[in-house]
N, C-alpha and C positions, 0 to 999 in steps of 0.2 A: 504493500500500500504506500503510495507516494505521500510524502509529508508536504503540508502546505508551506509555501515560502514565508519566511519571517517578514512580518510587517510591523514597523514601529507603532507604539500606542497612539500617538497623535494621528498618524495616517489612518489607522483603523477607525478612529472617531470621525474623521472627515469623510472617509469613504462610506461608512455606515449611514451618515446623515444624508449624503448625496446619492445614495444607491437607487433611489426612485426617480431621479432626474435623468434628462437625456444625456447619455454617456459622451457623445461628441461635444456637446455644449459644456458639460462639466469640465472637460479638458481645458476649455477656454477660461472657465472660472478659475481653475487652479493657476493657470498662467497669469491671469489678471491679479490674483492675490500675491504674486511674487513682487509686484511693483513697489510697494512700500508697506510699512506696518499698519497704516491707517486703512489701506485697501484690504489687507488681510483681516483686519477687525470687522470691516463691513461685510466680508464674506463668511464670517464665522460667528454669527449671533448665537447659535446653539452652544458653542464652546463657552461663551460668557456665562450663560445660565447653567450649564453643567457645572461650572466652577463655583457659581454663586450659591448653589444648593449646599455646598460643603462649608461655606463661610460661617464663622461663629460670632463675628463681631458686627453684624449688621443690625442697626436699631430697628425696632418695630415701626411700622407705618400703616396708615389706613389702606384698605383695599380700594383700588380705583380702576377705571378703565385706562389701560396703557397701550400705546402703539407697539411697545415691546422692543422695537429695534431703533431706538432714538439715538441718533448721532448727528454731527454737524451738517451732514449732507442730506438729512431727511426732513429738513425744513426747506420750503421753496415757494415761489410765486406760481399762481395759476389763476385762470379765469373760471369763475364759478357759474352755476346755473343762472344766476341773475345778471351775468355778463360783466360783473365787476371783478377787479383783480385783488387777490388777497395774498398775504404772506402767512404761512401756517405750516403745521405738521403735515406731511404729505405721503407717508408710507404706513399702511396698516395691515400688512400681510401677517404680522406676528401678534396682532392685537388680541388681548384677553383681559380678564379681571385678575389683577395681581397687586402686590404691595406698591404703593405710590413711589416709594424710594427706589424700587428696581429701575424705573424709568430714568430717574435722576442719576443713579450710579452709571447706567449705560452711557448717558450723555456726558457727564463730567469726565469719565474715562476717555471718551472720544476726544475731548479737548486736549488732554495730555498727549494722546497718540497723534492726532492731526497736527498739533503744533510741533511735535517732534519730527514728523515727516516733512514739515515745511521749514525746518531749521529755525523755528521761533524759540526764543529763550524759554526754558521751563519755569523760570520765575514768573514770566508773563502768563504762562499757561496756568500756574497756580493762582495768580490774581484773577484770571478769567473764570476759573472754576469756582473760586470763592464768591465772585460777583454773581455768577449764575445761582448759587445756593441762596444768597441773600435776596435777590430779586424774586426768585421762585417762592421763597417763604413769605416775602412781603405781599406778593400778589395773592397767595392763598389767604392771607390774613384779611384781605379786603372782602373776600367772599363773592367777588364779582368778576366774571370772565371778561376779557378784553379781546377785541379783534384788531388786526392791523391791515389797513388798506391805504391807498395813496393819500387819503385825507387825514389819517391819523398817524402815519409813519413819520419817522424823523431820520435825519442824516442820510447815510448811505442806503438804508432800507427804503427810504422815501424815493431817492433817486432810482433805485433798483425797480420799484413798483411803477413809478411814472414811466420809465423806459418800457417796462413790460406792457403797460396799458396802451402804449402807442403801436404795439405790434398787432398785426392782423393775420388772417388765415393764409394770405399770399406767402408770407414768410415760411410757414411750415410746408406749403405745397412746393415752393421752390427748392427746399432742402431735401424733400423726401419723394418727389415725383419727377418723371421725365416723359417726353413725348415719343411714342413708337407708332409709326404708321398713322400719324395724325390722331392718335389716342393718348390720353393721359393715363399713365400707369405708375405704380410704386417703383421707385428706382432700386435696381439691384447693384448699382454702383456705390450706394451707401454701405459702409462696412458693417452696419448694424442690421442690414436686411439680408435674408437668405431665401433662396428659391424653395417653394413647396412642391413636392411631387404631385403630379396632376390629379390622381384620384382623391388624395387628401384635400387638395385645393378646391376641387369641385364640391366635396362634401362640406367644407368650411363655408364656401360662398352660399351654398343652399341653406346652411344653418343660419347664417347671418341674414339672409333674405327672410327667413321665418321669424327671426328676432325683430326685424324691422316691422314686419306685419303684425306681430302679436304683442310686443312689449309697450307698456305705457311710457317708458323712458326713451324709446327710439325716436329718431327724427321722422318727420312726415314727408312722404313722397320722395324717397331716395331709393336708388338701386345700387347694388354692389358691382363695382367694375374691376377690382383686383384685390389680391391678398398676398402677403409675404410673411415669413417667419421673422420675428423681431428679437434682437439681443439688446438688453438694457440693464443698467445697474451693476451690482457685483453679487450680492447675496442671492438675487433672483436668477442669475445666469444658470441655465439648466432646466428651468421650468418651461412648459409649452406656452409660447406667447406669439400672438399674431396681430398684424395690422391689416385693416380693410380700408380700401378706398371706396367711398360712396359718392355718387353723383346725383344731383337733384333731377327729378323728372320734369320739373317746372321751369327752374331758372337756369339759363345757359351759363356754363363755366362756374357752377356753384358746387363745390366739393366739400366733403368731410372725411376725416380719418378717424377710425375707431380702433381702440386697443382692446384686445381680449387676452387676459392673463390667467393661467392656471393657478388654482389655489391649493395650498397644502395646510395641514394642521400647524398651529403655532408651535414653535420650538420651545416656548415657555410653559406649555401645558403640562408636561411631566413634573414640573417643579413648583407650580403654584397650588396652594391648598384651597384657594377660593372656588366655590361652587360656580360653575359656568352655566349659562343658559343652554337649553337644548336647541341648537341651531339646526336647520334643515340641511345645511351644507357649509363648507368652509368659506365659500364666497359670500354667503349670507352673513356669516360672522364678520368678515372684513368690511362689507358695505355698511352693515348696521352700526358697527363701532365707529367707522369713519364719519358717518352722519351724526353721531352723538358728540364726537370729540372736536370736529371742525366747526368753525362758525358757519361756513357755507361749503357745500361739497361740489366737486367738479361736475361738469355737464354730462348727462346721460349715464350717470353711475347706476349700474344694475348688475344682475347676476344671470348666468345661464349654465346649462349642462350640455356637454358635447362629448360623445363617445365614452360616457361613463366618468368623465372628469368635470370638476366644478371650476367655473371661470368667473372673473370679475370683468365687466365691460365698462368702459368709459371713453369719452371723446379724447383723442390725443390733443393736448393743449397747444394753442398757438405759442404760448410761452409757459413752461413749467420748469423753472430753473432754480439752481441753488446759488447762494452767495459763494463766490470763488475766493476763498481765503488766501489762495496763492497770490492773487492780485492785490490784496490789501494787507499782506503780512507785515509791512512796514508802517501801516497807518493805525496807530494804537487807538486813537479815538473812535475810528470806524469799527474796529474789532469790539471795543467796549459796547457800542450801540447795538451791534448785531447780537452779541451774547446776551445782553440785557433783554432784547426783544424775544430771543429764543426762550429765556426763562419765563417771561410773561406769558408766552404762548403755551408753554408746557403746563404751568399752573392753571391757566385758563381752560385748557382742554379737560383737565381733571375736574375743575369746578363746573364746567358746562355739562359734563356727563354725570355729575354727582347724583346719588340717589336712584340711579337706574339699574335695575336687575342685580341688586346686591352691592353696588358701589357705595362708598362712604357718602354720607350727606354733607352738605356744605359746612355745618357747624364742626364736624369732625376734621374736615380739611383745614378750617381756620385754626383750630386748636393745634394741629400738627405744624402749621406754618409758624405759629407763635412759640412753639417749643424750640429752644436754642441748643438743646443737648445733643442732637443727632448730626449737626453739620460737620463737626470736626471728624467724627467717625466716618462719615461719608467720604470726606477728602482723603483720609488715610486709606480707606478701602480702595479708592480709585488709584491712588499712587502705588499700592501693593499689587493691584491687578495689572497695572501697566508693566510692572516688572515680569509678571507671569506671562503676559502676552508677548513681551519681547523675547522670552525664552522659546515660547511656542512658535513665533515667527521665524526665529533663527533655525529651529528644528525643521519647520516646514520647508524653508528654502533649501536646506541641506538635503532633505528627503526628495524634494522636487528635482534638484540637480542630479541626484543619484538614480532618478528614473522610477521612484516608488509609485508615482501617480500615473505612469504610462500604462 
């Protein structure tokens, strides 16, 4: 009997988690994760919570709705159903009921790691993490959620949103489409777009046509013209994800692009003791929590089932972008403003969804915000976790170079 080849412990954990993803795309995920420690962190949310369950010095906190994978690049701008632009949390694939502090620990750890990857002084990272905790706590103490749009934003976030507000659908069409034989199609020259085999493409288009006809969230009088496989993010590389080009039956040269993304169970679920609602599907969980935590949700947000898999559908945004810290790494005041806004939004998302299906009510969240005893422990945990992630990242790079993930 042949012995199984030896596989390092970290590689086993990564391969086990990604075993149900598309193998060829998972290879691209592993490659992306070698870029820097922050990219590795983004691709290994499950490792963070596997390690968190064994931690003994994490203060207690109220159970709230959390997006689960909160880091500096999971806030961004987007146009909502009401056609206004907002800056808010924007990734809810991992969303569950869990201790409020888990969300905060994931975020402040990302500050230390992202600043390290950008060669920003770690004293500055510590100051920003401390600022985040103070603003987050102060916002909870108000008991009132706040939203950020071009009218309420300040500094660089205001500039960011005003720029986003001026964008239109032509921008996205220019980037993602091309003309072939006088027809507009999704471009395969985009490195994030991949061709779909004909039988699957035909089945997907038929499914999307059915969604357009049956869903209350779908656009009126549109027809599907094309579809491609889409690659996006880091943690979600390997899930099935498709883009559809829709054309209006009424208005000439009026197009929409729809994103359809496969849903998996949250990687937090094995570790949180909070009783979860009985969702009909993973995509229902994602959409329902997103609608609770965001001030306004993105256009056409809905769910569907295709070939036995659960998917989230939403309109691909004319602009859905993140603050590029690489461009502002030397602008200390701008970084302060962004981190401060992110803290406000994190607390606001928990207040906004307070009291729903088992989450803490606002009075509990206010009391937690007023409690000064947990912040130092949170900072210490994030700093210790950073060291552990550095070890894991170095091990991962060595394993990758040795062909363990081939």
